[in-house]
N, CA, C and O atoms as a CHARMM CRD file, in Angstrom:
* protein
*
  324
    1    1 MET  N   -140.71900-170.76400 -17.59500 PROA 1      0.00000
    2    1 MET  CA  -141.38200-169.63900 -18.19900 PROA 1      0.00000
    3    1 MET  C   -140.85600-168.32500 -17.60700 PROA 1      0.00000
    4    1 MET  O   -140.59900-167.37800 -18.34900 PROA 1      0.00000
    5    2 PHE  N   -140.69200-168.25700 -16.27800 PROA 2      0.00000
    6    2 PHE  CA  -140.22500-167.01900 -15.65300 PROA 2      0.00000
    7    2 PHE  C   -138.78100-166.71100 -16.02000 PROA 2      0.00000
    8    2 PHE  O   -138.41300-165.54300 -16.14600 PROA 2      0.00000
    9    3 ARG  N   -137.96500-167.73000 -16.19100 PROA 3      0.00000
   10    3 ARG  CA  -136.56600-167.48700 -16.59000 PROA 3      0.00000
   11    3 ARG  C   -136.49300-166.87500 -17.98100 PROA 3      0.00000
   12    3 ARG  O   -135.63300-166.03600 -18.24800 PROA 3      0.00000
   13    4 LYS  N   -137.39500-167.29100 -18.87000 PROA 4      0.00000
   14    4 LYS  CA  -137.36600-166.80600 -20.24200 PROA 4      0.00000
   15    4 LYS  C   -138.03200-165.43900 -20.38700 PROA 4      0.00000
   16    4 LYS  O   -137.44900-164.54100 -20.99400 PROA 4      0.00000
   17    5 TRP  N   -139.24900-165.25700 -19.84000 PROA 5      0.00000
   18    5 TRP  CA  -140.02900-164.03500 -20.05400 PROA 5      0.00000
   19    5 TRP  C   -140.08800-163.10900 -18.84800 PROA 5      0.00000
   20    5 TRP  O   -140.49100-161.95300 -18.98200 PROA 5      0.00000
   21    6 GLY  N   -139.69900-163.58600 -17.68500 PROA 6      0.00000
   22    6 GLY  CA  -139.76300-162.75900 -16.49200 PROA 6      0.00000
   23    6 GLY  C   -138.76900-161.60900 -16.52100 PROA 6      0.00000
   24    6 GLY  O   -137.64200-161.75600 -16.99300 PROA 6      0.00000
   25    7 LYS  N   -139.20300-160.46200 -16.00800 PROA 7      0.00000
   26    7 LYS  CA  -138.35500-159.26600 -15.93500 PROA 7      0.00000
   27    7 LYS  C   -137.99600-158.99900 -14.47800 PROA 7      0.00000
   28    7 LYS  O   -138.75700-159.34100 -13.57200 PROA 7      0.00000
   29    8 ALA  N   -136.83200-158.38700 -14.25700 PROA 8      0.00000
   30    8 ALA  CA  -136.36100-158.10800 -12.90000 PROA 8      0.00000
   31    8 ALA  C   -137.30100-157.14100 -12.18300 PROA 8      0.00000
   32    8 ALA  O   -137.75100-156.14900 -12.75500 PROA 8      0.00000
   33    9 ALA  N   -137.58600-157.45300 -10.91800 PROA 9      0.00000
   34    9 ALA  CA  -138.45700-156.62100 -10.08400 PROA 9      0.00000
   35    9 ALA  C   -138.01500-156.78400  -8.63400 PROA 9      0.00000
   36    9 ALA  O   -137.18100-157.63300  -8.31900 PROA 9      0.00000
   37   10 THR  N   -138.58700-155.95500  -7.75500 PROA 10     0.00000
   38   10 THR  CA  -138.38100-156.14100  -6.31900 PROA 10     0.00000
   39   10 THR  C   -139.73700-156.26900  -5.65200 PROA 10     0.00000
   40   10 THR  O   -140.72700-155.69900  -6.10900 PROA 10     0.00000
   41   11 TYR  N   -139.76800-157.01700  -4.57600 PROA 11     0.00000
   42   11 TYR  CA  -140.98300-157.34800  -3.85200 PROA 11     0.00000
   43   11 TYR  C   -140.80500-156.93400  -2.40100 PROA 11     0.00000
   44   11 TYR  O   -139.90000-157.42300  -1.72600 PROA 11     0.00000
   45   12 ASP  N   -141.65000-156.04400  -1.91500 PROA 12     0.00000
   46   12 ASP  CA  -141.60300-155.57600  -0.52800 PROA 12     0.00000
   47   12 ASP  C   -142.87900-156.04000   0.15300 PROA 12     0.00000
   48   12 ASP  O   -143.97300-155.60300  -0.20300 PROA 12     0.00000
   49   13 ASP  N   -142.74100-156.93100   1.13800 PROA 13     0.00000
   50   13 ASP  CA  -143.93000-157.50400   1.78400 PROA 13     0.00000
   51   13 ASP  C   -144.51700-156.61600   2.88200 PROA 13     0.00000
   52   13 ASP  O   -145.47900-157.00800   3.54100 PROA 13     0.00000
   53   14 GLY  N   -143.95300-155.43200   3.08400 PROA 14     0.00000
   54   14 GLY  CA  -144.50000-154.50200   4.06900 PROA 14     0.00000
   55   14 GLY  C   -144.07000-154.75700   5.49200 PROA 14     0.00000
   56   14 GLY  O   -144.54900-154.08600   6.40600 PROA 14     0.00000
   57   15 SER  N   -143.17500-155.71500   5.70900 PROA 15     0.00000
   58   15 SER  CA  -142.74500-156.06100   7.06400 PROA 15     0.00000
   59   15 SER  C   -141.65100-155.14500   7.58900 PROA 15     0.00000
   60   15 SER  O   -141.32000-155.19000   8.77300 PROA 15     0.00000
   61   16 GLY  N   -141.08300-154.30900   6.71200 PROA 16     0.00000
   62   16 GLY  CA  -139.98300-153.44900   7.12200 PROA 16     0.00000
   63   16 GLY  C   -138.62800-154.06700   6.86100 PROA 16     0.00000
   64   16 GLY  O   -137.60000-153.42600   7.08100 PROA 16     0.00000
   65   17 GLY  N   -138.61100-155.30200   6.39500 PROA 17     0.00000
   66   17 GLY  CA  -137.35200-155.96900   6.07800 PROA 17     0.00000
   67   17 GLY  C   -136.87100-155.59700   4.68600 PROA 17     0.00000
   68   17 GLY  O   -137.43500-154.72300   4.02800 PROA 17     0.00000
   69   18 GLU  N   -135.83400-156.26800   4.25600 PROA 18     0.00000
   70   18 GLU  CA  -135.25700-156.01800   2.92900 PROA 18     0.00000
   71   18 GLU  C   -136.23600-156.42700   1.83300 PROA 18     0.00000
   72   18 GLU  O   -136.97800-157.39900   1.97400 PROA 18     0.00000
   73   19 SER  N   -136.22300-155.66400   0.73300 PROA 19     0.00000
   74   19 SER  CA  -136.98900-156.05100  -0.45200 PROA 19     0.00000
   75   19 SER  C   -136.35900-157.29600  -1.06200 PROA 19     0.00000
   76   19 SER  O   -135.15900-157.52800  -0.91400 PROA 19     0.00000
   77   20 ILE  N   -137.16200-158.08600  -1.74200 PROA 20     0.00000
   78   20 ILE  CA  -136.70700-159.33700  -2.34100 PROA 20     0.00000
   79   20 ILE  C   -136.61400-159.15100  -3.84700 PROA 20     0.00000
   80   20 ILE  O   -137.56500-158.69000  -4.47800 PROA 20     0.00000
   81   21 ASP  N   -135.46700-159.51000  -4.42500 PROA 21     0.00000
   82   21 ASP  CA  -135.33300-159.50000  -5.87700 PROA 21     0.00000
   83   21 ASP  C   -136.09600-160.69300  -6.43300 PROA 21     0.00000
   84   21 ASP  O   -135.99400-161.80500  -5.91400 PROA 21     0.00000
   85   22 CYS  N   -136.86400-160.45100  -7.49900 PROA 22     0.00000
   86   22 CYS  CA  -137.66700-161.51700  -8.09200 PROA 22     0.00000
   87   22 CYS  C   -137.84000-161.23400  -9.57300 PROA 22     0.00000
   88   22 CYS  O   -137.31000-160.25200 -10.09400 PROA 22     0.00000
   89   23 ARG  N   -138.58100-162.09200 -10.24400 PROA 23     0.00000
   90   23 ARG  CA  -138.90000-161.89800 -11.64400 PROA 23     0.00000
   91   23 ARG  C   -140.41500-161.79600 -11.76000 PROA 23     0.00000
   92   23 ARG  O   -141.15400-162.44000 -11.01500 PROA 23     0.00000
   93   24 VAL  N   -140.86900-160.97300 -12.71100 PROA 24     0.00000
   94   24 VAL  CA  -142.29500-160.72200 -12.86500 PROA 24     0.00000
   95   24 VAL  C   -142.66400-160.78800 -14.34600 PROA 24     0.00000
   96   24 VAL  O   -141.89900-160.36500 -15.21300 PROA 24     0.00000
   97   25 ILE  N   -143.84100-161.32400 -14.61400 PROA 25     0.00000
   98   25 ILE  CA  -144.41300-161.28900 -15.95300 PROA 25     0.00000
   99   25 ILE  C   -145.63300-160.38700 -15.86800 PROA 25     0.00000
  100   25 ILE  O   -146.51900-160.60100 -15.04100 PROA 25     0.00000
  101   26 LYS  N   -145.67100-159.37400 -16.73000 PROA 26     0.00000
  102   26 LYS  CA  -146.72000-158.34500 -16.65900 PROA 26     0.00000
  103   26 LYS  C   -147.72400-158.50800 -17.79600 PROA 26     0.00000
  104   26 LYS  O   -147.34900-158.67700 -18.95600 PROA 26     0.00000
  105   27 ASP  N   -149.00700-158.45300 -17.44100 PROA 27     0.00000
  106   27 ASP  CA  -150.10900-158.36000 -18.39300 PROA 27     0.00000
  107   27 ASP  C   -150.82900-157.06600 -18.07300 PROA 27     0.00000
  108   27 ASP  O   -151.24700-156.85700 -16.93400 PROA 27     0.00000
  109   28 GLN  N   -150.97800-156.20400 -19.04800 PROA 28     0.00000
  110   28 GLN  CA  -151.62800-154.91600 -18.81800 PROA 28     0.00000
  111   28 GLN  C   -152.96100-154.86400 -19.54500 PROA 28     0.00000
  112   28 GLN  O   -153.16300-155.51200 -20.57200 PROA 28     0.00000
  113   29 GLU  N   -153.86400-154.07000 -18.97900 PROA 29     0.00000
  114   29 GLU  CA  -155.18400-153.88700 -19.56400 PROA 29     0.00000
  115   29 GLU  C   -155.97900-155.18400 -19.60000 PROA 29     0.00000
  116   29 GLU  O   -156.75300-155.41200 -20.52900 PROA 29     0.00000
  117   30 VAL  N   -155.79400-156.03200 -18.60100 PROA 30     0.00000
  118   30 VAL  CA  -156.59400-157.23800 -18.47600 PROA 30     0.00000
  119   30 VAL  C   -157.92500-156.81700 -17.87900 PROA 30     0.00000
  120   30 VAL  O   -157.95200-156.27700 -16.77400 PROA 30     0.00000
  121   31 GLY  N   -159.02400-157.04600 -18.57300 PROA 31     0.00000
  122   31 GLY  CA  -160.32500-156.59500 -18.08800 PROA 31     0.00000
  123   31 GLY  C   -160.89700-157.52900 -17.04500 PROA 31     0.00000
  124   31 GLY  O   -160.69200-158.74200 -17.10300 PROA 31     0.00000
  125   32 GLU  N   -161.60500-156.97100 -16.10300 PROA 32     0.00000
  126   32 GLU  CA  -162.29000-157.77200 -15.08400 PROA 32     0.00000
  127   32 GLU  C   -163.53200-157.01600 -14.64100 PROA 32     0.00000
  128   32 GLU  O   -163.61900-155.79900 -14.80400 PROA 32     0.00000
  129   33 PHE  N   -164.47900-157.73400 -14.08600 PROA 33     0.00000
  130   33 PHE  CA  -165.66000-157.10200 -13.51300 PROA 33     0.00000
  131   33 PHE  C   -165.39700-156.87500 -12.03500 PROA 33     0.00000
  132   33 PHE  O   -165.08800-157.81900 -11.30700 PROA 33     0.00000
  133   34 GLU  N   -165.51600-155.63800 -11.58500 PROA 34     0.00000
  134   34 GLU  CA  -165.41300-155.35100 -10.15800 PROA 34     0.00000
  135   34 GLU  C   -166.70700-155.79200  -9.49200 PROA 34     0.00000
  136   34 GLU  O   -167.70900-156.01300 -10.17300 PROA 34     0.00000
  137   35 GLU  N   -166.69900-155.92100  -8.17300 PROA 35     0.00000
  138   35 GLU  CA  -167.83600-156.48200  -7.44800 PROA 35     0.00000
  139   35 GLU  C   -169.15700-155.78400  -7.73100 PROA 35     0.00000
  140   35 GLU  O   -170.14600-156.45600  -8.02100 PROA 35     0.00000
  141   36 ASP  N   -169.20500-154.45900  -7.65600 PROA 36     0.00000
  142   36 ASP  CA  -170.46700-153.74500  -7.85000 PROA 36     0.00000
  143   36 ASP  C   -170.52400-153.01800  -9.18200 PROA 36     0.00000
  144   36 ASP  O   -171.27900-152.05700  -9.33100 PROA 36     0.00000
  145   37 GLU  N   -169.74600-153.45900 -10.13700 PROA 37     0.00000
  146   37 GLU  CA  -169.68600-152.79100 -11.43600 PROA 37     0.00000
  147   37 GLU  C   -170.31900-153.66600 -12.50100 PROA 37     0.00000
  148   37 GLU  O   -170.38100-154.88800 -12.36400 PROA 37     0.00000
  149   38 ARG  N   -170.78100-153.03800 -13.54700 PROA 38     0.00000
  150   38 ARG  CA  -171.34700-153.77200 -14.67300 PROA 38     0.00000
  151   38 ARG  C   -170.52400-153.59500 -15.94000 PROA 38     0.00000
  152   38 ARG  O   -170.92400-154.02700 -17.02100 PROA 38     0.00000
  153   39 VAL  N   -169.38700-152.96600 -15.79500 PROA 39     0.00000
  154   39 VAL  CA  -168.48300-152.77800 -16.92800 PROA 39     0.00000
  155   39 VAL  C   -167.11300-153.33200 -16.55700 PROA 39     0.00000
  156   39 VAL  O   -166.73500-153.39300 -15.38800 PROA 39     0.00000
  157   40 ARG  N   -166.40000-153.72600 -17.57500 PROA 40     0.00000
  158   40 ARG  CA  -165.03600-154.20200 -17.33600 PROA 40     0.00000
  159   40 ARG  C   -164.13200-152.99700 -17.07700 PROA 40     0.00000
  160   40 ARG  O   -164.25100-151.96100 -17.73100 PROA 40     0.00000
  161   41 VAL  N   -163.24300-153.15000 -16.12800 PROA 41     0.00000
  162   41 VAL  CA  -162.30000-152.08300 -15.80900 PROA 41     0.00000
  163   41 VAL  C   -160.88300-152.60200 -16.06700 PROA 41     0.00000
  164   41 VAL  O   -160.60000-153.77600 -15.82800 PROA 41     0.00000
  165   42 PRO  N   -159.99600-151.73300 -16.55400 PROA 42     0.00000
  166   42 PRO  CA  -158.63100-152.19600 -16.81800 PROA 42     0.00000
  167   42 PRO  C   -157.86500-152.41700 -15.52300 PROA 42     0.00000
  168   42 PRO  O   -158.13000-151.77300 -14.50800 PROA 42     0.00000
  169   43 ARG  N   -156.92900-153.32300 -15.57500 PROA 43     0.00000
  170   43 ARG  CA  -156.05200-153.55200 -14.43800 PROA 43     0.00000
  171   43 ARG  C   -154.70800-154.03200 -14.95900 PROA 43     0.00000
  172   43 ARG  O   -154.59200-154.46200 -16.10600 PROA 43     0.00000
  173   44 VAL  N   -153.73000-153.95600 -14.13400 PROA 44     0.00000
  174   44 VAL  CA  -152.41000-154.48900 -14.43800 PROA 44     0.00000
  175   44 VAL  C   -152.26600-155.76900 -13.63700 PROA 44     0.00000
  176   44 VAL  O   -152.52000-155.78500 -12.43200 PROA 44     0.00000
  177   45 GLU  N   -151.86400-156.82600 -14.29200 PROA 45     0.00000
  178   45 GLU  CA  -151.67000-158.10300 -13.61300 PROA 45     0.00000
  179   45 GLU  C   -150.18700-158.44700 -13.65400 PROA 45     0.00000
  180   45 GLU  O   -149.59400-158.55000 -14.72800 PROA 45     0.00000
  181   46 LEU  N   -149.59600-158.62300 -12.47800 PROA 46     0.00000
  182   46 LEU  CA  -148.19600-159.01400 -12.36300 PROA 46     0.00000
  183   46 LEU  C   -148.15000-160.42400 -11.80300 PROA 46     0.00000
  184   46 LEU  O   -148.71900-160.69000 -10.74400 PROA 46     0.00000
  185   47 ASN  N   -147.48900-161.31700 -12.49200 PROA 47     0.00000
  186   47 ASN  CA  -147.35000-162.69400 -12.03200 PROA 47     0.00000
  187   47 ASN  C   -145.97400-162.87900 -11.42500 PROA 47     0.00000
  188   47 ASN  O   -144.96200-162.58600 -12.06100 PROA 47     0.00000
  189   48 LEU  N   -145.93800-163.37100 -10.18300 PROA 48     0.00000
  190   48 LEU  CA  -144.69800-163.63400  -9.46100 PROA 48     0.00000
  191   48 LEU  C   -144.76000-165.04000  -8.89800 PROA 48     0.00000
  192   48 LEU  O   -145.84300-165.55800  -8.62500 PROA 48     0.00000
  193   49 LEU  N   -143.61200-165.65600  -8.72300 PROA 49     0.00000
  194   49 LEU  CA  -143.56600-166.97900  -8.12800 PROA 49     0.00000
  195   49 LEU  C   -143.53700-166.87600  -6.60300 PROA 49     0.00000
  196   49 LEU  O   -142.70500-166.16600  -6.03900 PROA 49     0.00000
  197   50 VAL  N   -144.44300-167.58200  -5.94600 PROA 50     0.00000
  198   50 VAL  CA  -144.47000-167.60700  -4.48700 PROA 50     0.00000
  199   50 VAL  C   -143.15300-168.16100  -3.95500 PROA 50     0.00000
  200   50 VAL  O   -142.68600-167.74100  -2.89600 PROA 50     0.00000
  201   51 SER  N   -142.55600-169.09300  -4.67700 PROA 51     0.00000
  202   51 SER  CA  -141.28600-169.67300  -4.23200 PROA 51     0.00000
  203   51 SER  C   -140.16300-168.63200  -4.18900 PROA 51     0.00000
  204   51 SER  O   -139.17500-168.83200  -3.48300 PROA 51     0.00000
  205   52 GLU  N   -140.29100-167.53900  -4.92100 PROA 52     0.00000
  206   52 GLU  CA  -139.28300-166.47500  -4.89200 PROA 52     0.00000
  207   52 GLU  C   -139.57300-165.44000  -3.81400 PROA 52     0.00000
  208   52 GLU  O   -138.64300-164.90700  -3.21000 PROA 52     0.00000
  209   53 VAL  N   -140.85200-165.14300  -3.56000 PROA 53     0.00000
  210   53 VAL  CA  -141.18600-163.99700  -2.71600 PROA 53     0.00000
  211   53 VAL  C   -141.83500-164.34100  -1.38800 PROA 53     0.00000
  212   53 VAL  O   -141.87300-163.48600  -0.50300 PROA 53     0.00000
  213   54 GLY  N   -142.33800-165.52800  -1.21000 PROA 54     0.00000
  214   54 GLY  CA  -142.95100-165.90500   0.06000 PROA 54     0.00000
  215   54 GLY  C   -144.43300-165.58000   0.11900 PROA 54     0.00000
  216   54 GLY  O   -145.11900-165.57500  -0.90300 PROA 54     0.00000
  217   55 VAL  N   -144.91400-165.31400   1.30100 PROA 55     0.00000
  218   55 VAL  CA  -146.33500-165.14900   1.55900 PROA 55     0.00000
  219   55 VAL  C   -146.83300-163.78400   1.09800 PROA 55     0.00000
  220   55 VAL  O   -146.15300-162.77400   1.27900 PROA 55     0.00000
  221   56 TYR  N   -147.99800-163.76000   0.51200 PROA 56     0.00000
  222   56 TYR  CA  -148.65800-162.53700   0.04900 PROA 56     0.00000
  223   56 TYR  C   -149.40500-161.86900   1.20200 PROA 56     0.00000
  224   56 TYR  O   -149.98800-162.55100   2.04500 PROA 56     0.00000
  225   57 CYS  N   -149.38700-160.54400   1.23600 PROA 57     0.00000
  226   57 CYS  CA  -150.19500-159.79500   2.19300 PROA 57     0.00000
  227   57 CYS  C   -150.63100-158.48600   1.55000 PROA 57     0.00000
  228   57 CYS  O   -150.10200-158.10600   0.50500 PROA 57     0.00000
  229   58 LEU  N   -151.58300-157.79600   2.15700 PROA 58     0.00000
  230   58 LEU  CA  -152.13500-156.58600   1.56800 PROA 58     0.00000
  231   58 LEU  C   -151.16400-155.41600   1.51400 PROA 58     0.00000
  232   58 LEU  O   -151.38500-154.48400   0.74000 PROA 58     0.00000
  233   59 GLU  N   -150.10500-155.42900   2.30100 PROA 59     0.00000
  234   59 GLU  CA  -149.13500-154.34000   2.28700 PROA 59     0.00000
  235   59 GLU  C   -148.06500-154.52500   1.21700 PROA 59     0.00000
  236   59 GLU  O   -147.15000-153.70700   1.12300 PROA 59     0.00000
  237   60 THR  N   -148.15600-155.56700   0.41900 PROA 60     0.00000
  238   60 THR  CA  -147.14500-155.88900  -0.56800 PROA 60     0.00000
  239   60 THR  C   -147.06600-154.83600  -1.66900 PROA 60     0.00000
  240   60 THR  O   -148.08500-154.36300  -2.17200 PROA 60     0.00000
  241   61 VAL  N   -145.82400-154.47700  -2.03400 PROA 61     0.00000
  242   61 VAL  CA  -145.57600-153.55800  -3.14200 PROA 61     0.00000
  243   61 VAL  C   -144.54800-154.21200  -4.05400 PROA 61     0.00000
  244   61 VAL  O   -143.51900-154.70700  -3.59600 PROA 61     0.00000
  245   62 VAL  N   -144.84200-154.20600  -5.35500 PROA 62     0.00000
  246   62 VAL  CA  -143.92100-154.73700  -6.35300 PROA 62     0.00000
  247   62 VAL  C   -143.41500-153.55800  -7.18200 PROA 62     0.00000
  248   62 VAL  O   -144.20600-152.81800  -7.76600 PROA 62     0.00000
  249   63 ALA  N   -142.09900-153.39000  -7.22900 PROA 63     0.00000
  250   63 ALA  CA  -141.49000-152.33900  -8.04400 PROA 63     0.00000
  251   63 ALA  C   -140.97100-152.97900  -9.31600 PROA 63     0.00000
  252   63 ALA  O   -140.17500-153.91800  -9.28600 PROA 63     0.00000
  253   64 PHE  N   -141.44600-152.43900 -10.45000 PROA 64     0.00000
  254   64 PHE  CA  -141.12200-153.01900 -11.73600 PROA 64     0.00000
  255   64 PHE  C   -141.10800-151.91800 -12.79600 PROA 64     0.00000
  256   64 PHE  O   -142.09000-151.18900 -12.93100 PROA 64     0.00000
  257   65 GLY  N   -140.04500-151.78700 -13.53000 PROA 65     0.00000
  258   65 GLY  CA  -139.95900-150.79100 -14.59100 PROA 65     0.00000
  259   65 GLY  C   -140.10000-149.35500 -14.10800 PROA 65     0.00000
  260   65 GLY  O   -140.64000-148.51000 -14.82200 PROA 65     0.00000
  261   66 GLY  N   -139.61500-149.06900 -12.89700 PROA 66     0.00000
  262   66 GLY  CA  -139.68500-147.70900 -12.36400 PROA 66     0.00000
  263   66 GLY  C   -141.03200-147.32800 -11.77400 PROA 66     0.00000
  264   66 GLY  O   -141.23800-146.17100 -11.40600 PROA 66     0.00000
  265   67 VAL  N   -141.96100-148.28900 -11.67600 PROA 67     0.00000
  266   67 VAL  CA  -143.29500-148.03300 -11.12700 PROA 67     0.00000
  267   67 VAL  C   -143.53100-148.99200  -9.96200 PROA 67     0.00000
  268   67 VAL  O   -143.13400-150.15600 -10.01700 PROA 67     0.00000
  269   68 GLU  N   -144.18400-148.48900  -8.90100 PROA 68     0.00000
  270   68 GLU  CA  -144.55300-149.34600  -7.77000 PROA 68     0.00000
  271   68 GLU  C   -146.02100-149.72100  -7.87700 PROA 68     0.00000
  272   68 GLU  O   -146.87700-148.86300  -8.09500 PROA 68     0.00000
  273   69 TYR  N   -146.30500-151.00400  -7.72300 PROA 69     0.00000
  274   69 TYR  CA  -147.66500-151.52400  -7.80100 PROA 69     0.00000
  275   69 TYR  C   -148.05300-152.12600  -6.45500 PROA 69     0.00000
  276   69 TYR  O   -147.31300-152.94100  -5.90400 PROA 69     0.00000
  277   70 ALA  N   -149.20500-151.73400  -5.92400 PROA 70     0.00000
  278   70 ALA  CA  -149.73500-152.33300  -4.69900 PROA 70     0.00000
  279   70 ALA  C   -150.51100-153.58900  -5.08100 PROA 70     0.00000
  280   70 ALA  O   -151.33000-153.56300  -6.00000 PROA 70     0.00000
  281   71 VAL  N   -150.25100-154.68300  -4.37600 PROA 71     0.00000
  282   71 VAL  CA  -150.95700-155.93200  -4.65600 PROA 71     0.00000
  283   71 VAL  C   -152.31000-155.88500  -3.96600 PROA 71     0.00000
  284   71 VAL  O   -152.38800-155.74800  -2.74500 PROA 71     0.00000
  285   72 ARG  N   -153.37400-155.99900  -4.75100 PROA 72     0.00000
  286   72 ARG  CA  -154.73000-155.93400  -4.20400 PROA 72     0.00000
  287   72 ARG  C   -155.29600-157.29900  -3.84600 PROA 72     0.00000
  288   72 ARG  O   -156.01100-157.43700  -2.85400 PROA 72     0.00000
  289   73 LYS  N   -154.97900-158.31000  -4.65100 PROA 73     0.00000
  290   73 LYS  CA  -155.50800-159.63800  -4.37000 PROA 73     0.00000
  291   73 LYS  C   -154.71500-160.69500  -5.11400 PROA 73     0.00000
  292   73 LYS  O   -154.04900-160.41900  -6.11200 PROA 73     0.00000
  293   74 MET  N   -154.80300-161.90800  -4.60300 PROA 74     0.00000
  294   74 MET  CA  -154.20600-163.05000  -5.26700 PROA 74     0.00000
  295   74 MET  C   -155.29000-163.65700  -6.14100 PROA 74     0.00000
  296   74 MET  O   -156.39500-163.92200  -5.66900 PROA 74     0.00000
  297   75 LEU  N   -154.98000-163.87900  -7.41200 PROA 75     0.00000
  298   75 LEU  CA  -155.98300-164.39300  -8.33400 PROA 75     0.00000
  299   75 LEU  C   -156.26200-165.87100  -8.14900 PROA 75     0.00000
  300   75 LEU  O   -157.38900-166.32000  -8.35700 PROA 75     0.00000
  301   76 SER  N   -155.24600-166.63400  -7.76000 PROA 76     0.00000
  302   76 SER  CA  -155.44500-168.07200  -7.53300 PROA 76     0.00000
  303   76 SER  C   -154.34200-168.57800  -6.61000 PROA 76     0.00000
  304   76 SER  O   -153.34500-167.89400  -6.37800 PROA 76     0.00000
  305   77 ASP  N   -154.53400-169.76900  -6.09500 PROA 77     0.00000
  306   77 ASP  CA  -153.55600-170.37000  -5.18600 PROA 77     0.00000
  307   77 ASP  C   -152.83400-171.48500  -5.92100 PROA 77     0.00000
  308   77 ASP  O   -152.96500-172.66100  -5.58300 PROA 77     0.00000
  309   78 ASP  N   -152.06600-171.09200  -6.93800 PROA 78     0.00000
  310   78 ASP  CA  -151.37600-172.09600  -7.76600 PROA 78     0.00000
  311   78 ASP  C   -149.85900-171.90200  -7.76400 PROA 78     0.00000
  312   78 ASP  O   -149.16800-172.38800  -8.65900 PROA 78     0.00000
  313   79 GLY  N   -149.34200-171.19400  -6.76000 PROA 79     0.00000
  314   79 GLY  CA  -147.90800-170.95700  -6.68400 PROA 79     0.00000
  315   79 GLY  C   -147.49600-169.65800  -7.35000 PROA 79     0.00000
  316   79 GLY  O   -146.31400-169.31600  -7.37900 PROA 79     0.00000
  317   80 VAL  N   -148.48800-168.92000  -7.89500 PROA 80     0.00000
  318   80 VAL  CA  -148.22700-167.64500  -8.53900 PROA 80     0.00000
  319   80 VAL  C   -149.05100-166.59000  -7.85600 PROA 80     0.00000
  320   80 VAL  O   -150.24000-166.79600  -7.61400 PROA 80     0.00000
  321   81 ILE  N   -148.43400-165.43100  -7.53000 PROA 81     0.00000
  322   81 ILE  CA  -149.18200-164.30600  -6.94700 PROA 81     0.00000
  323   81 ILE  C   -149.63600-163.44700  -8.09200 PROA 81     0.00000
  324   81 ILE  O   -150.29100-162.42800  -7.87800 PROA 81     0.00000
């Protein structure tokens, strides 16, 4: 799936080392309920393969399409960040 629909991106884990080239699948305007909210708020969801980028951390930044996105949380532990 990532080979077919994934777009080129870079992944910076915040360690100060080199950024990692990876592929990303983007879903925009995915609604979710925030913890203390009663309305859905828009968010951008970027799917990356853990096998390409390694361990997730809060300092992670994904650069994709000329925009940098800070990773706030991992949605599931299924091999995709």
